[in-house]
C-alpha positions as CSV (number, residue, x, y, z in Angstrom):
1,M,-69.1,118.0,-53.8
2,K,-70.2,118.7,-50.2
3,N,-69.3,122.3,-50.5
4,F,-71.3,122.6,-53.7
5,L,-74.4,121.1,-52.0
6,L,-74.0,123.3,-49.0
7,Q,-73.9,126.4,-51.3
8,K,-77.1,125.2,-53.0
9,K,-78.8,124.7,-49.7
10,Q,-77.6,128.1,-48.4
11,F,-78.8,129.7,-51.7
12,F,-82.3,128.3,-51.2
13,I,-82.5,129.3,-47.6
14,Y,-81.0,132.7,-48.6
15,C,-83.8,133.1,-51.1
16,A,-86.5,132.1,-48.6
17,I,-85.1,134.5,-46.0
18,G,-84.6,137.1,-48.8
19,G,-88.3,136.6,-49.6
20,S,-89.2,137.9,-46.2
21,G,-86.9,140.9,-46.6
22,T,-88.1,141.4,-50.1
23,A,-91.7,141.2,-49.0
24,L,-91.1,143.9,-46.4
25,T,-89.2,146.0,-49.0
26,C,-92.0,145.6,-51.6
27,L,-94.7,146.3,-49.1
28,L,-93.1,149.5,-47.9
29,Y,-92.3,150.5,-51.5
30,A,-95.8,150.0,-52.6
31,L,-97.4,151.7,-49.6
32,L,-95.0,154.7,-49.9
33,V,-95.5,155.1,-53.7
34,K,-99.3,154.5,-53.7
35,Y,-100.4,156.0,-50.4
36,A,-97.7,158.3,-49.2
37,G,-97.0,159.9,-52.5
38,Q,-93.2,159.2,-52.3
39,T,-91.1,159.0,-55.4
40,V,-89.9,155.6,-56.5
41,Q,-86.4,156.4,-55.4
42,V,-87.3,157.4,-51.8
43,A,-89.7,154.5,-51.4
44,N,-87.0,152.2,-52.8
45,A,-84.3,153.5,-50.3
46,I,-86.6,153.2,-47.2
47,G,-87.9,149.8,-48.2
48,Y,-84.5,148.5,-49.0
49,A,-83.0,149.6,-45.7
50,A,-85.8,147.8,-43.7
51,G,-85.7,144.7,-45.8
52,T,-81.9,144.5,-45.6
53,L,-81.8,144.7,-41.9
54,L,-84.4,141.9,-41.5
55,S,-82.5,139.7,-44.1
56,F,-79.2,140.2,-42.2
57,V,-80.6,139.2,-38.9
58,L,-82.3,136.1,-40.3
59,N,-79.4,135.0,-42.5
60,A,-76.8,135.4,-39.7
61,W,-78.9,133.4,-37.2
62,F,-80.6,130.7,-39.4
63,N,-78.7,130.3,-42.6
64,F,-75.0,131.0,-42.3
65,R,-75.1,130.5,-38.5
66,V,-72.5,133.1,-37.6
67,S,-72.4,135.0,-34.4
68,D,-68.9,136.5,-34.5
69,R,-67.8,139.9,-35.9
70,I,-71.4,141.0,-36.1
71,I,-70.6,144.7,-36.7
72,Q,-68.1,143.8,-39.5
73,R,-70.6,141.4,-41.1
74,L,-73.4,143.9,-40.8
75,T,-71.2,146.5,-42.4
76,A,-70.3,144.1,-45.3
77,F,-73.9,143.1,-45.7
78,F,-75.1,146.7,-45.9
79,G,-72.2,147.4,-48.3
80,V,-73.4,144.6,-50.6
81,A,-77.0,145.9,-50.1
82,F,-75.8,149.3,-51.1
83,L,-74.4,147.9,-54.4
84,G,-77.7,146.1,-54.9
85,W,-79.6,149.4,-54.2
86,L,-77.4,151.2,-56.7
87,A,-78.3,148.5,-59.3
88,S,-81.9,148.7,-58.4
89,A,-81.9,152.5,-58.5
90,G,-80.3,152.4,-61.9
91,L,-82.7,149.9,-63.2
92,L,-85.7,151.9,-61.9
93,Y,-84.3,155.0,-63.5
94,I,-84.2,153.2,-66.8
95,L,-87.4,151.2,-66.6
96,V,-89.6,153.8,-64.9
97,G,-87.9,157.1,-65.6
98,Q,-86.8,156.6,-69.2
99,W,-89.0,153.8,-70.5
100,H,-92.1,154.7,-68.5
101,W,-92.9,151.2,-67.3
102,N,-95.4,150.7,-64.5
103,A,-93.4,151.2,-61.2
104,L,-94.7,148.1,-59.5
105,Y,-94.1,145.8,-62.5
106,A,-90.6,147.2,-63.1
107,Y,-89.8,146.4,-59.5
108,V,-90.3,142.7,-60.1
109,I,-87.5,142.7,-62.7
110,V,-85.3,144.8,-60.4
111,I,-85.7,142.3,-57.5
112,L,-84.9,139.3,-59.6
113,T,-81.8,140.8,-61.0
114,V,-80.4,142.0,-57.7
115,V,-81.0,138.8,-55.8
116,L,-78.4,136.9,-57.7
117,L,-75.8,139.7,-57.4
118,Q,-76.3,140.1,-53.7
119,Y,-76.4,136.3,-52.8
120,N,-73.0,135.8,-54.3
121,L,-71.4,138.9,-52.8
122,N,-72.9,138.1,-49.3
123,R,-71.7,134.5,-49.4
124,I,-68.2,135.6,-50.3
125,F,-67.9,138.7,-48.1
126,S,-70.5,139.0,-45.4
127,F,-71.0,135.4,-44.1
128,R,-67.6,133.8,-44.9
129,K,-66.6,131.5,-42.1
130,T,-63.6,132.8,-40.1
131,T,-60.7,130.7,-39.0
132,R,-59.8,130.9,-35.4
């Protein structure tokens, strides 16, 4: 039961921290699409990288409270982010490229879908406690 409650608490903190990473991602995405004339895929990649780095640092320090194996954890976190990015790129291709939805509205659906995927993968792979 204690482990279940810890996971729920970590999920909510993950979502709050993810909100800051997502806000940065969305801000960069919107600015790059609307004002810099970038394609949705380029804007998505740039925003995703910046938001992912911010989320890793905040999650490592404040949520999962890990300070060991930072390079391995960062690599795993970016690996999970890459899977999330692939999912987001695929969804954007379908929603915007094929179905011609508004790029900003489609992005809301993309983010909601990817958050659940990434939380579970990061909990299992990136921030798993190590035994000494």
